[in-house]
C-alpha positions as CSV (number, residue, x, y, z in Angstrom):
1,M,0.2,0.0,0.1
2,K,2.8,2.5,0.9
3,S,4.3,2.1,-2.6
4,L,1.2,3.6,-4.0
5,E,2.2,7.1,-2.5
6,H,5.5,6.8,-4.6
7,K,4.2,5.1,-7.7
8,A,0.9,6.5,-8.9
9,E,0.5,4.2,-11.6
10,K,-0.4,1.4,-9.0
11,Y,-3.2,3.4,-8.0
12,D,-5.7,1.9,-10.4
13,K,-4.8,-1.4,-9.7
14,G,-5.0,-0.8,-5.9
15,I,-8.4,0.9,-5.8
16,K,-9.8,-1.7,-8.1
17,S,-8.6,-4.4,-5.7
18,I,-10.1,-2.6,-2.6
19,T,-13.6,-2.2,-4.3
20,L,-13.5,-5.8,-5.2
21,G,-13.5,-4.9,-8.8
22,K,-16.6,-2.7,-8.6
23,L,-15.0,0.8,-9.2
24,P,-14.2,0.2,-13.1
25,K,-17.6,-1.4,-13.6
26,I,-19.6,1.4,-11.8
27,K,-17.6,3.9,-14.0
28,Q,-18.6,2.2,-17.3
29,F,-22.1,2.1,-16.1
30,I,-22.0,5.8,-15.8
31,V,-20.4,6.1,-19.3
32,D,-23.2,3.5,-20.8
33,N,-26.1,5.0,-19.3
34,Y,-25.8,8.6,-18.2
35,L,-23.4,10.2,-21.1
36,N,-24.4,11.1,-24.5
37,E,-22.3,11.6,-27.5
38,G,-21.4,15.5,-28.1
39,E,-21.8,16.4,-24.5
40,K,-19.2,18.3,-22.6
41,I,-18.1,16.7,-19.2
42,L,-16.2,18.3,-16.2
43,D,-14.4,15.4,-14.4
44,I,-13.6,16.6,-10.8
45,G,-10.8,14.8,-9.1
46,M,-9.9,12.8,-12.5
47,G,-7.0,11.2,-10.6
48,T,-5.1,8.6,-13.3
49,G,-7.9,9.7,-15.9
50,T,-9.6,6.3,-16.2
51,F,-13.1,8.0,-16.2
52,A,-12.1,10.3,-18.7
53,I,-10.7,7.8,-21.2
54,L,-13.9,5.6,-21.0
55,A,-16.0,8.8,-21.3
56,V,-14.4,10.1,-24.6
57,Q,-15.0,6.7,-26.1
58,K,-18.6,7.4,-25.9
59,G,-18.1,10.5,-27.9
60,V,-17.8,13.4,-25.4
61,R,-15.3,16.1,-24.5
62,V,-13.9,15.9,-21.1
63,T,-12.3,18.5,-18.9
64,G,-10.6,16.9,-16.0
65,I,-9.4,18.7,-12.9
66,D,-7.2,17.4,-10.1
67,I,-4.5,18.8,-7.6
68,S,-2.1,15.6,-7.5
69,E,0.7,16.2,-9.9
70,K,1.7,12.4,-9.7
71,M,-1.8,11.4,-10.5
72,L,-2.1,13.9,-13.4
73,K,1.2,12.7,-14.6
74,V,-0.1,9.1,-15.1
75,A,-3.3,10.4,-16.7
76,K,-1.5,12.4,-19.3
77,N,0.7,9.4,-20.2
78,K,-2.4,7.3,-20.3
79,I,-4.1,9.7,-22.4
80,T,-1.2,10.2,-25.0
81,Q,-0.9,6.6,-25.4
82,E,-4.7,6.3,-26.3
83,N,-4.2,9.5,-28.8
84,L,-7.0,11.3,-26.8
85,S,-5.0,14.5,-25.9
86,E,-7.5,16.5,-28.2
87,Q,-10.6,15.2,-26.5
88,I,-9.5,15.6,-22.8
89,E,-8.3,18.7,-21.3
90,I,-6.2,18.2,-18.0
91,I,-5.9,21.2,-15.7
92,K,-4.0,20.9,-12.4
93,M,-6.0,23.0,-9.7
94,P,-8.0,22.9,-6.7
95,V,-11.9,23.0,-6.6
96,I,-11.9,26.4,-4.7
97,D,-10.5,27.9,-8.1
98,M,-13.7,26.7,-10.2
99,D,-15.1,30.4,-9.8
100,E,-12.3,31.6,-11.6
101,K,-11.7,28.9,-14.3
102,F,-15.0,28.1,-15.7
103,K,-17.9,30.0,-17.2
104,N,-21.5,29.8,-16.2
105,K,-23.5,26.9,-18.1
106,S,-20.4,25.8,-19.8
107,F,-21.0,22.0,-19.0
108,D,-23.6,19.4,-19.9
109,K,-22.5,16.9,-16.8
110,V,-20.3,17.2,-14.0
111,V,-18.8,13.8,-12.8
112,A,-17.1,13.1,-9.2
113,T,-15.8,9.7,-8.4
114,L,-14.4,9.1,-5.2
115,S,-13.3,12.7,-4.6
116,F,-16.1,14.7,-2.5
117,S,-14.8,12.8,0.4
118,E,-11.7,14.1,0.2
119,F,-13.1,17.7,0.5
120,Y,-13.9,19.5,3.9
121,Q,-17.7,20.7,4.5
122,K,-17.1,24.1,3.3
123,E,-15.3,22.9,0.2
124,Q,-18.3,20.5,-0.6
125,D,-20.6,23.5,-0.1
126,F,-18.5,25.7,-2.3
127,C,-18.2,23.0,-4.9
128,L,-21.7,22.2,-5.1
129,T,-22.4,26.0,-5.8
130,Q,-19.9,26.0,-8.5
131,I,-21.4,22.7,-10.0
132,N,-24.6,24.2,-10.1
133,R,-23.4,27.6,-11.7
134,V,-21.0,25.7,-14.5
135,L,-23.9,23.3,-15.5
136,K,-26.4,24.0,-18.3
137,N,-30.0,24.2,-17.8
138,N,-31.0,20.7,-16.8
139,G,-27.7,19.7,-16.7
140,E,-26.7,16.7,-14.5
141,F,-24.3,16.0,-11.3
142,I,-23.2,12.5,-11.1
143,I,-21.3,11.6,-8.0
144,L,-20.0,8.3,-6.4
145,D,-18.5,8.2,-3.2
146,E,-18.3,6.8,0.3
147,V,-21.2,6.4,2.4
148,K,-22.1,4.6,5.8
149,P,-24.7,1.8,5.3
150,K,-27.6,1.9,7.5
151,I,-28.1,-1.8,8.5
152,I,-26.3,-2.8,11.6
153,W,-24.4,-5.8,10.2
154,K,-23.3,-3.7,7.1
155,K,-22.1,-1.0,9.3
156,I,-19.9,-3.5,11.1
157,L,-18.5,-4.6,7.9
158,Y,-18.1,-1.2,6.6
159,F,-15.1,-0.3,8.7
160,F,-13.3,-3.2,7.1
161,V,-13.8,-1.7,3.8
162,R,-13.7,1.9,4.7
163,I,-10.5,1.8,6.5
164,P,-8.3,0.7,3.4
165,L,-10.4,2.7,1.0
166,A,-9.8,5.7,3.1
167,F,-5.9,5.2,3.4
168,I,-5.7,4.8,-0.6
169,N,-7.4,7.8,-1.0
170,F,-5.1,9.7,1.3
171,L,-2.2,8.2,-0.4
172,K,-3.6,9.7,-3.7
173,A,-4.2,13.3,-2.4
174,H,-2.5,13.4,1.0
175,V,-5.5,14.4,2.6
176,S,-8.1,12.4,5.2
177,T,-11.2,11.3,3.7
178,S,-14.7,10.9,5.5
179,S,-17.8,9.3,4.3
180,L,-20.6,11.6,3.0
181,K,-23.4,12.2,5.5
182,N,-26.9,13.5,4.6
183,F,-25.6,13.9,0.9
184,D,-29.2,13.8,-0.4
185,E,-30.3,16.6,1.6
186,K,-27.3,18.8,0.8
187,L,-27.9,18.2,-3.2
188,E,-31.4,19.3,-2.4
189,A,-30.4,22.4,-0.6
190,Y,-28.1,23.4,-3.6
191,N,-31.0,22.9,-6.1
192,F,-30.5,19.5,-7.4
193,L,-33.1,17.1,-8.0
194,I,-32.2,13.4,-7.4
195,L,-33.1,11.2,-10.4
196,E,-31.4,7.7,-9.6
197,E,-29.4,6.2,-6.6
198,H,-27.6,3.1,-6.4
199,L,-25.6,1.2,-3.7
200,Y,-22.6,-1.0,-4.0
201,L,-20.1,-2.8,-2.0
202,L,-22.2,-3.7,1.2
203,D,-24.0,-0.1,0.9
204,T,-20.6,1.6,1.3
205,L,-20.4,3.3,-2.1
206,K,-23.4,5.3,-3.6
207,L,-23.9,6.7,-7.0
208,V,-26.3,9.7,-7.4
209,R,-27.4,11.0,-10.6
210,A,-28.9,14.3,-9.9
211,K,-30.1,17.1,-12.2
212,K,-29.7,21.0,-11.9
213,N,-33.2,22.0,-10.8
């Protein structure tokens, strides 16, 4: 596990192992069911670019942002090897710079996979405000992240899943993570209408598709 801190190229294999192979399948599900050809997508916390590469294969254009230089280096190499540099724009920046970087109503969809749990509550609030701003009318926000299960026995098993997942995210961004709490209510408070929800991995991962209301 510690080697992931020094070799970001091992992140994909590590996170796939920890999520028992679910993460790549969920990302493919998002691409197959939620993205449409010709759309412009913002990928928040793009990491090593795995989602961005899947997305452009659907015929969309992707702008990916992340603060990890090591992760983005891996992403750039993968994207170059796939000859997708023209379809994927990579920007090294924190989410707090979204208000200066992107224009109003400039994206059809915003996607965040295992990135919101890295943000402090104030950063989450700021990011939701900015996501609402940069989305076109009726645009969609798609988020996959950690949550705590509600069923008792799943809560117990949750800690066996959550601890390594939190640790690998720490190696990725050098910040602590915490599972999302009352995120449905927060989305509604920031003017999003929830369209779909799916739970995975003993209800420890939640996928939400929401529309700008």
